[in-house]
N, C-alpha and C positions, 0 to 999 in steps of 0.2 A: 504494500500500500504506500501511498505517497504523502499522506497527511496534509491534504490540500487546505481545508479550513483550519486545522490544528496549527499549521505553520504561521497563519496570520495572528494567532492568539498565544502562541507558545511562550513568548517572552513575558507577556502579561501574567500568565498563569504560573510562571516560575520566578516571580519577583522575589520570593522568599529564599531562593537558592543563592548562597554567597559564593559566587564564582571566584572571587579574589582569594577567599579562604581555601577553596579547593585547589586553586593553582599553587598556593603556598604549601599545602599539604602534599601535593605532587612532588614538589622540590624536596620536601622532608623525606619522602619515601625514597627518592633517588639518592639522597645523601646517606640514608640508612644503609643502602647497599653499595655505596661508593661508586655510583654510576652517573655519568654525565648524559644529559638528555640527547645531545647530538641532533641529527635529523629525526624529527618526531612526527608521527601520524596521529591525528585526532580521529579515531575511528568512530563512525556514527556521530558526527560532530553536530548534527542538528542545525540550529541557527548560529553556530559558531561562537557562542559566548565564552566557553572555556578556551577555544582556539585563540581568540583575541587576547584573553588574559595571559596566556602563556607566551604569545608573541610579544606582548608588552614587557615580559620578563626576559626578552632576548632569546627565546627558544626558536630555533629554525623549524617551523611547523607548517603543516598543511592539513586540510580536513577532507574527510570522505563521508558521504552520506547517500542513501538511496533516494531521498526525496528532493526533486528539483525545486520544489516550493521552499523547503527549508534552506536549501543552498542559496536561493535567490535572496532570502533575508540575510543569510550569513555574508554574502558578497556585498550587499548594501551596507551592512554594519562595518565591514572591513574598509570599504571605500570612505565611509564617513569618519573612520578613525585614522584616515590617511595611510592605510596599509594596503599592499597589493598581495594578499594571501591567495594561495592556490586552493581551490575547492574542486573535488572530483565527485561526479555523480556515479556511484556504483553501489551495488549491494555488498554487504560485508562478506558474505559467503562466496562471492564471485570476484572479489577485488583483484585487479591486475595492475600493479604499480610499474612505474618506469624504472625502478631500481630498488635497492634495499634501504632500510631505515635502521636507526639505532634504538628507537623507543616507539612503542605503540601504546596509546592511552585510550581507554573507552569507558566513559563515565556516565553516571546518572541512569543506570539500569538498562542501557542500550542492549547489552547481551541478552537481557530477559525477553527482548522482542524476537529472539530466535526460538521458535516454538517447536521445532523438530530437532531430534538428535542429529540428523544428517546435516542440517544447516549449521548447527553449533559446531560439529566436528569439522565441517568444511571451512568455517570461519577460523577456527583454531589452526587448521592446516595452512590456510592462506597467510595468516599472521606469521606462522613459523617460517613459511617459504620466503617471505620478504623481510624478515628480521635478521639483522647481522648477528653472527656468533658473538655471544656476550651481551646481546641486546635484551631489553626487558619489555614485557607485556604486562601492563597494569590496567585492571578493569574492576568494576564493581557490578553487583548483580543483586536482584531481589532475593530474599530468602523464602523458603517454604513457609515459615511462620507468617511472614507478611501476607502471602497470598491466601493462606487459610484463615488467619485471625484478623487481619486489618482490611484487606481488600474484600475477600469473601464474596458475599452477596450484598454488600453495602452500597449505599448511594451517598455521594458527597456533592455539595453545592458550593460553588465559588462565585463571588461577586467582586470583581476587581475594577469596577468603574466602567471601563470601555466594553466589557463583555461579561455576560452572566453564563456560567457553565454548570451543567448538571452531569455528573460523572457517575455512571451506573456500572456495577460489576456483576459478573456471573461466574462463580467458581465452578470449574469443570474438573474432570479427571486429569491425572498426571500433573497436578498443581498448575494447570493452565487456567487463566482468568480471561474471560471475554469482557472487553471494556467498550462501552458506548459513551461517547461525549456529545452532548447536545449544546451548541453554542447559540446564545441569544444576544444579538447586537442591536442596540438602540438606533433607530433611524427616525428622527423626529419624535412623533407620538406613537410610533409603531416599533415592533421588534422583528428583525429577520432571523430566521433559524437555519442553522446548518449542522451537520452531524458527521462524526467519524466513528468507525468501529474497527477495533483491532484486538489482538491477543498478546498476552505476555505469559511467560512460563518460568517458574522457579525450579532450580535444580539443586539437589543435595550437593554439599561441598565435595564429598568423596567422588561423586560422579563427575563433577567439573574437573577435579584433579586427574581422574583417569583419562578423560578425553584430552587434556593438555599433555599428559605423558605420551599418549598415543600419537599426538602431533609433533612430538620431539621437543617438548618444553618441560622444564623442571619447575615445580611449584616451590617458591621460596618462602611465601607467607600467605596466610589467610587471616585477615584482621576484621574487626568491626569497623563500621563506617567512620572515617576521619579519626582513626585511632591506630595505635600500635599494639593492641591487645587482642587476644582471641575474642571472637564475637560471642556475646551472651546468648542465652537461649531465646530471648525475645528480640534479637537483632532483626531489623527490617531490611538491612542491606549489608553485604560483606564486600571487602576489598580483597582481590586476589593479585598476587605478584608472581609472575612466572618469568623464567629466564631461558634463553636459547643457549645451550652449552657451547663453550668455545672449542 
């Protein structure tokens, strides 16, 4: 899916995300393992908010995403910031880069949008293929706990001024959640409605580790979100750090 309406409202709905803090955390993770970012790929970069924050910190970075609408927003933001960043429109599981990279980062649950084992394995395989020996793959993912206990069959409502969003979840087998987003945008005295529907899937940590190993990557750490400690039982997001052996 391309997230056509979602792309217009994504930044409004994620105003609570502190991208500066996440960029700083990214550097702390790299420092923990004594790794320099080098040429970096922001995988499933969306509207490019993290890409820009890392570029501002002098990371040689480019972004990749499957949604042309998301990338249009990212390119506009890059131009407004006075930067000429490269953005590539490709699916994660089919990415074909022009060369290898030193670091791959994939944040804010993008991995959870890979709802089949084949797509997940193919993505890990493509990351491994284009990652230099000694390079790191850093990503986060939703937990099974979040899908069962937080998303579940619940409904959330967001009113962020320029758009009113109703977020409806339907928990299915294999820890997959069907998500329907209804957007209501004020137009004078009326509202226009648009919708998106997509799926996310949570995977057990051990299963993620096994697929990374199969792709030729070594798991170096599994931490709770924005921490350097093992994830608690009620963690909603985990961070995984994997390395391609030298």
